[in-house]
C-alpha positions in Angstrom: -107.5 88.6 -126.0 -109.7 89.2 -129.0 -113.0 87.4 -129.3 -115.3 87.5 -132.2 -119.0 87.5 -131.8 -120.3 83.9 -131.9 -123.0 84.8 -134.4 -120.4 86.2 -136.7 -118.1 83.1 -136.3 -121.0 80.6 -136.9 -122.5 82.3 -140.0 -119.5 84.0 -141.5 -121.3 87.3 -141.2 -123.9 88.5 -138.8 -127.5 88.7 -140.2 -128.9 92.2 -139.4 -131.7 94.5 -140.5 -129.4 97.6 -140.2 -129.8 98.5 -143.9 -133.6 98.5 -143.6 -133.8 100.4 -140.3 -130.8 102.9 -140.3 -129.8 105.5 -142.7 -126.8 104.6 -144.9 -123.8 106.0 -142.9 -125.1 104.6 -139.6 -126.1 101.2 -141.1 -122.6 100.7 -142.4 -121.0 101.6 -139.1 -123.4 99.3 -137.2 -122.6 96.4 -139.5 -118.8 97.0 -139.2 -119.2 97.0 -135.4 -120.4 93.4 -135.4 -117.6 92.3 -137.7 -114.8 93.5 -135.5 -113.4 91.3 -132.8 -113.9 92.5 -129.2 -110.8 93.3 -127.2 -111.1 92.0 -123.6 -107.4 92.3 -122.7 -108.3 94.1 -119.5 -109.9 90.9 -118.2 -106.6 89.1 -118.1 -108.1 85.8 -119.1 -106.4 83.1 -121.1 -106.9 82.9 -124.9 -109.1 79.7 -124.4 -111.4 81.3 -121.8 -115.0 80.1 -121.9 -118.0 82.4 -122.5 -119.0 82.1 -118.8 -115.6 83.3 -117.6 -115.7 86.3 -119.9 -119.2 87.2 -118.7 -118.1 86.9 -115.1 -115.1 89.2 -115.7 -117.2 91.8 -117.5 -119.8 91.7 -114.7 -117.1 92.3 -112.1 -115.9 95.4 -114.1 -119.4 96.6 -114.6 -120.2 96.3 -110.9 -117.1 98.4 -110.0 -118.1 101.0 -112.6 -121.6 101.3 -111.3 -120.3 101.7 -107.7 -118.0 104.5 -108.9 -121.0 106.3 -110.4 -122.5 106.7 -107.0 -126.0 106.5 -105.6 -129.0 106.0 -107.8 -127.6 103.1 -109.8 -128.7 99.5 -109.1 -127.3 96.3 -110.6 -130.1 93.8 -110.3 -128.5 90.8 -111.8 -127.4 88.9 -114.9 -129.2 86.1 -116.8 -132.4 87.2 -115.2 -135.3 85.0 -116.4 -138.2 86.8 -118.1 -141.3 85.1 -119.3 -143.2 86.7 -122.2 -146.3 85.0 -123.7 -145.3 81.6 -122.3 -141.7 81.8 -123.7 -138.7 82.2 -121.3 -136.0 84.6 -122.2 -133.0 85.7 -120.2 -131.9 89.3 -119.7 -128.1 89.4 -119.9 -127.9 92.4 -117.7 -130.6 94.1 -115.6 -129.8 97.4 -113.9 -131.7 100.6 -113.1 -131.0 104.2 -112.7 -133.2 105.3 -109.8 -133.0 109.1 -109.9 
């Protein structure tokens, strides 16, 4: 299954500051990265999977990966609320390396 970034799909191309913040070769590569569809075939989801199902599948693989790394890695959670200056944001993934 290939999924394009929703920002890219909505706007036709992602708005970035890559050209202002990265040197020429890296800014072009970073921009191309956002344009390419993501390949999530390893999740074995249907073509019409919702964003939440994709997130849950990715989290399951991430948890298994962190467990394989051994001690010192901690997966704290996903969609963790964070309030900054009265505004609430959500951390997509929160994990620590403790060593």
